[in-house]
Residue, then its C-alpha position, 0 to 999 in steps of 0.5 A: m501550476e499557478e495554484k501550486m506557485a501561490f501555495d509555495d509563496a504563501l508557505k515561504n511567507i508564513l515560515i518567515l513570519v513564524e521565524e520572526k515570531n510575527y504569529k498574528l500575521a502568520k495566522a492571518e496568512l494561514l486562514n486564507l488557505n484550506y484545511a489540507d494546506i494549513g496542515e501541510v504548512l504546520e508540517e513544514i513549521l514543525e520540521e523547519i522551525g520546531i514543535a514549540e512554534t507549531i503548537i503556538i500557531f495551532r493554538m491560535l487557530p479558531k477551534s473549529i478550524a484547528v479540529e479540521v486541520f488536526s485530522y489532516l496531519p500525519a499520525d506522528d505530528q498529531v502525537k507531537i502536538v497532543n504531547g504539547i497541549t493541555d488535556s482539555e484541548i486534547s479532549y475538545i479536539i478528540d470530541q469534535l473529530d469524526f468517529d473514524d478519525k477519532i479512532d485513528v488518533l486514539e490508536e496512535l496516542p500513548a495509553n495514559v493519554v487515551d485513558k484520560i480522554l476516555e475518562k471524560t467520554p460518555k459511557n455509551e461512546r466510551r464502550l463504542i470506542n473500546t470496541f473499535l480499538n479492539y479490532p485487529e490491526y489492518t482489518a475493516g473494523t479499524l477503518m469503519t465509522p458507525n456514523y451512517i444513515s440507518l432506515d427502518e424497512k417499514w418506513t415510508v419515503r416521507q419518514a425516511m427523508e425526515h430522519i435524514k434531515r434530522e441525522g444527516m449532519d452527524t453522519e459520514t455520508i447521506y448518499t447511501c442509506y442502509v435498511k435494517s430489520q430488527g436485530r440490526k441485520l442489514e436487509g438492503i440499501v437505498s440511495l438518496r436519489t431514489l428517495v428524492i424522486s419517489d412518492d412520499d407514501q412509498k415504502v422503503v422496503d419496496l425501493m431498497h436493493r437486496d443485492f448489495v456488496e458488504i464487508n466482514v468486520y475482520e476482512d483484511q484492509e487490502e481486500v477492502s481496497e480491492k472491493f472499492k477499486k472493483y465496484g467504484f462505490l463511495a461507501i460499503p457497509v461492514v457487517d459482523n459474523e451474524s450479518r449485523l450492520v456495525g458500520i460503513i467504510t467510505v472511499d476517503d478512508i481507502f485512499d490511505v490504505i491504498e497508499e500504505e499497501a503500495t508502499e509496503d509492496i514496493e518495500r518488500m519488492a526491494g527487500v526492505i522490512d519496515k512496519s512503521d508508517a514513518e517517512y524516510l527522513d524520520i527513520s533513524v540510520w539504525q532503524h534503516v539498517k534493521n529494516r534492510f539487513p535481514w533480507l540482504f543477509f539471507l540473499m547473501l547466503s544464497y550466493i554461497f550456492t552460486g559460488a559452490i557451482i562455480s568452484t566445481s567447474e574451476e577446471t573448465l574455466a581454467k582451460v577456457p578462460a574466455l567463458i568467464i567474460y560472459m558470466p556477468m552478462l548471462m547472470g545479469t540478463g537472467g536476473n533482469s528477465g526474471s524481474q520483468s516477469a515477476t513485476l508484471v505478474i505481481r502487479g496483475i495479482s495485486l489488481g486481481d487480474i491474475e489468480f492461481k487458476d491462471g497459472i498455466r496461461v501465464l506460464w504458456k505466455e511467458l514461455r513464448v515471450s522468453i523463447i522469442m526474446g532468448l532467440s533475439l538476444s542469442a543471435l546478437n551475442f552469437m555475432r558479437i562473440i564470433f567477432e570478439q573471439s576471432d583469434n580463439p580456436l574455440q571461437m565457434q564452440i564458445a559462441i554456441t555455448v553462450s547463445v544456447a545458454m542465453i536462450a535457456i537462461v532467459t526461458a528459465a528466468k521468466c518461468i521462475g519470475s512468473m510462477l513464484p509470485i503465483f505460488a506465493k499467493r497460493l501459500g498465503i505469502d505476499p507475492a511482493l517478496m518474490a520480486s527483484p532480490m529473490i528472483s535475481s538470487l535464484t536466476d543467478m544460480v540457475s544461470i551459472g549452473v546452466y552455463l557451465l553445464l552447457a560449457g561441459l557439453f559443447l566444449g568437452v572440458 
């Protein structure tokens, strides 16, 4: 808490200094912060004051610090800064960035800027960059780095340690080393801990583990994040279709993926189609409309069927107007019941706890839950309706109709809510699409249909 307050005070002070154009003192204040906090301050300066002042402060930072801070900035802010500095400054920053950060930045930059940077890049590195840039979006290939410790299986521990000392500073991590044979085929992995405690003359091939987890270069980033969550590794090797080692993915690269996937699921569950990484306040009003309108329009059309069901029962509703009173309650309860089940199942699917083969078990559990909940809710409503409709000659029939409908609707809604995401996943559709808006629309139709059908049976109208 104290650390947060100290940062907030520093941020306010720096913003005041920048507004007063006291850049020298603002720089001194900034240099007391760590790289991530400096990046956050620059974001605030850009948002509150403007890009011109942000670039002035950024240029005043020592080059080594500026490069580190740049890697912490959001992609949109990186592009704004790049557009405001010289080509030589851009080249220096790109050259000093870690390879995976370099690829992330180049993917966001305009094509003409990327071409200028690549012109000044050594041929071998340029070829490697182009290879990484050509991997399909949202795959392991776009997340990995080629900077890792590679060992020869014929080496001794002494040779391996000497290699690590020479190359370690330029690699992403040294804690896990990757053993390759001729042809760059990944044969095994060995930890730095194992090498440190082993005799110098032992062979790497005798120490390495051949049972390891690997990721294909074209594997979806969501599946990659699931492997990191499942195994808890700091890094996982990435191989091509011939099992040749092409890079590694480290856990810090997965944090952003997890955030992206969680955001995407939340947006889809709310019926929002947003393919950009921009923050809410940075998205224009018209873009918000474009993101939300299609799904709302589709769901609006679905209510035409609900209206059609009601229109076919106009005579029943005209004879027993009291039935109309309980329609919103039944529809709302059905939608809420279905959404509860859908949310839990979608969460289970995203964590890997629920698969298609678990469908019967999920259905059986939701059936039992829905019957207990339906009976409880219907009992409460039965007593309420008896009291409310005390002067109505059809008091008992209305109470029975609503109570039975409640049990049927809750049961149907929970079955729909639990099964739709599972079948969606089986068909290759994102289960998050089967969330609140979709479930509510379906359960509303089912609720009205069931209610009016039971009304005809119990009331004889």
